[in-house]
N, C-alpha and C positions, 0 to 999 in steps of 0.2 A: 587585346590587339587581335584583329581579324587576320587569319592566315589565307593567303592567296594560293590556290592550287597551282601546280607547275604549268608553265607555258607548254603548248603543244608544238611538236615539230613534225616535219614531213615523215610519213610512214606510220604515225600514231593512229590508233583506232578510236573512232567515235561511235558509241552506241546510239541507236535511234529507236524510240519507242513511243507509245501513247499511254501515259499514266492516268488519263481521264477520258475525254471524249474520243470517239472513233474517227479514224482517217484511213482512207483506202491507200494502198501502196502506190497506186497510179498518181495520186495527188502529191506524193512525196518524192516521185522519181527525179524531178528537176533538182530538188534539194540534195538528194543522194549523189546525183551526177556532179553537182557543183562542189560538194565537199570532197569528192574524189578528185576532181580537177585541181582543187587546192592542195592535193598531195596526201590526203588522209584516207584511211581505210574505214568503210562504214559497215558496222555490224547491225543488222536489222533485227529488232526484237520481235517476239511472237505477237505483241499487241498492235504492231503497225501492219494494217491490212489483214489482220487475223479475223477471228470470229467475233462479229459484233454482238454485244449483249444489250439490246435495246439502245439506249443513248450511248452506252459506254463501250470502250475498246476491250471488251471482255468483262468477266466478273471481277469483283473486288479482289478475290484470291488470285486470279490470273494476272491482273495488273500489278498486284503486290509482288508476285513471284518474278515477273519480268523485270521490274525495277530493282528488286533485291539482287537478282543475278548480276545485273550490270553494275550495281554498287560494289559488289564483292569481287568482280573480275578485275584483277590487277592489270590485265592487258588492255582494258578499255580506259582511255585517258580523259574522256569527256562523255557526258550523256546529253544527247540532243532530244528534247521533247518535241515530237512532230506537231502536236497541237495541244491546246488547253481544253476549254469548255467548262467542264465541272467534274470533279471526282477525286482530286488528290487528297482533300481533307478526309475522305472516307478511309484512306489507307495510311495516312501519315504516321499515326501512332503505332502502327504495326511494323514499320520499317526498322531494320536494325542497321544503324549507322556506324557500328564499331569498326569495321574494316575501312569504310570510307573515311572515318576520322583519322585513321593511321596513314591512309594513302588518299588524300583529297583529290578530287577531279572536278572539272567544271561541269556544273549543271546548267543547261542552257534552255531558255524559254521565257514566256511571260503569261499574262492573263491568269488562268487557274494555277499556273506554275508559281505564282506569287506565294502560294502556301509553302512550297519547297524553299523558296528564297528566304522567307521569313523564319521558318523553322530552323534551317541550317545556320542562318545568321545568329539567331537568338540562342539556340541550344548548343551549337558546335563551334561558333566563332570562325566559320569558314566562308570565304567569298563565293559568289555564284554569278551567273551572267543573265541579266534581264535583256532579252534580245528577240528579234523576229524568229518565227518558226517556219515549218516547211512550206505552207501555202504561200508565204510571202516571196518565195523564190520563183513562183510560176509567172507566166506572162512577161518574161524578160526581167522580172524583179531581181534576179540574181546578179544583174549588171549594175544595180544602183549602189550608191555609197552607203546606204543604210544596211544592206545585206553585207557589203564588204567590211563594215565595222565589226561584224562578228569575227571574221578572220583576223582582223587586226587585234581585237581584244584577246582572243585565245592564244595568239602567238607572241604576246608581250608588248604590243604597242600601247602607248598611253592615249586614252581618248581625249579629244578636244573638240567641243561642239559650241556653236553659236546659234542664236536665233534673234529675230527682230524684237524690238521693244514692244511693250503693251501698255495701254493706259492704266491698267490696274497694278502694274509692277510696283514693288517697293524696293527702292535702291539700297545697295549695300554690298558688302564683300565678306565672305566667310570661307573657312576651310574646315572640313569635317568628313566623317564617314558618311557615305551615301547609302540610303536604304529606300525601299519603296516598292511600287508595283500597282496592281489593280485596286481601285478604291473599294469595290464590293468585297474583295477578299481580305483587304486590310481590316475593314470593319467586321467581317465575318470572324476573324481570328481574335478579336478583342476578348479577353477573359480566358483564353487558352494558353497553354505553355508555348505555343508557336508565335504568339503575338510579338510584334516588333517592340523593342525598347527604344524609344525615340529621343530620349534626353541627349542633347548636344549632337544630334545627327542632322543631316540634310535629308529631307523626305521628298520623294517624287511620287506623284499620283496621276493615274489616267483611268478611263473607263469607256465602256461601249454598251449601247443598247438599253440603257436605263431610262426610266421615266424621270423627268425633271424633279418631281417631288421627292423621288427616292435619293437623288443626289443630295438634295437639301437634308433629308433625314439622316443620311450616312455622315454628312459633315457635322450635324448636331451630335451624332453618336461619338465621332472622333473628339469633338470638343468636350463633351461630358465625361469622356474617359481620360481626358488630360493628354491625349496623343499630340496635340499641337502646341501645348503650353511651353515646353522647354527645348524646342527645336533651335538649330542654328541657321536653318534656311529651309525654304519650301519651294518646290518646283511643281507647277500645275501643268500637266501634259495635255494631250489631246482627249477630247470627249466627243465620240463619234456616234452616229446613228441613234441619237437620243429621241425619246418619245414624249408626248404630252397627253394629258388627260382631256376628256371632253370639255370640262371647264378648265381653261388654260391655267397653268401655274402662274404665269404672268411675268416671268423673268427668264432671260437666257442663262445658260449654264455658268458662264464665267461671272456673271453678275451675282448669281446664287452663291458661288464660292467666295467671291470677293466680300460679300456681306459677312461671311463667317470668319474671314482671316484678316480683315482690315485692322483689327485691334493689335495685331502682333507687330513687333518692332524689328524682327530679323528680315533678311533679304527674301523677297518673294518674286518669282517670275511666272508669267502666264504664257500659254501656247508654246511650250517647249516640245521639240520633236520626239515624243515618246508616246506610244499608244497603239490602238487598233487601226492604224492607218499606214500608208507607205512610209511616211516620215517617222521612223521608229528606230532610234539609234541604240546600239548595244551599250549597256551601262553595268558596271561591276557593282553588284550589291555587296557592300562591305569594303569597297574601294575608298580611298581618300581622294576627295575632289575639292577644288576651289571653285566656288560659285561667286560670280561678279555680275551684279545687276546695276547698270547705269542708264543714263538717258538715251544712249545710242543703241545699245544691244545688251543681250545676256550672253555670258560666257561660262561654260562649265568645263573645267580642265582637270584631268586626273593627275594626281601628284604621286610621284614615285615614293614608295615606302622605304 
């Protein structure tokens, strides 16, 4: 059984850091101000707006130390990853989760943060929050329902989301533990101790900036590794800013994915609002959700444990 970290209340402290790619403090200011307006205290880590080391928000050792400090600090009730990018898998095996395991807290983020979601789910059986990060708060983003879904999730509200039907959907209804995240990272983790265990789970997948042929290749990898075989449900999210080769691949992204998943008999929905776009709802990785896909719409509802 997956353990959910305690809900946050006003006055609680949220740590904010960059465990992977670099982000300036300026780009995170609106996010910090919004979390403060929600009633939380924000503790800024050394890697947010700190010394950039090439692509990364500091060296591996610096990012490791910053994250470790916030994992161990009992006064910090959640860790908000300001951005993803790439880099968490370089430090994941060096993190000590022993204090976190005794006093769980919400780990918030998506994209490269999928590594943390998967590792914590598989190794520690603790839930985390796949959700928008700091840049999404900018340009009045903090006013939209997708950002507000973060506040609802960490304060105990149960998520309930709907989206329009899609021609490739496979109808059905199921209730199971929800796992998932970025396709590239889910594929990247296969064969490691952080890889998701997908049997009897609902899996959600999204991605950004990939070549169409690589989406195809990663789905071939998922199938060959048995990741899709024993799911109870599959949610295909948003695939944005995709690229094609000089000689076109010849299919759009959802057609590519549908080719690989059409053989399965569990409920499948396409174009769910999760991904590297504005429409990116907060989802509890490890939470129990009911997925219902019918002719009129798709509904994903969190079930109280």
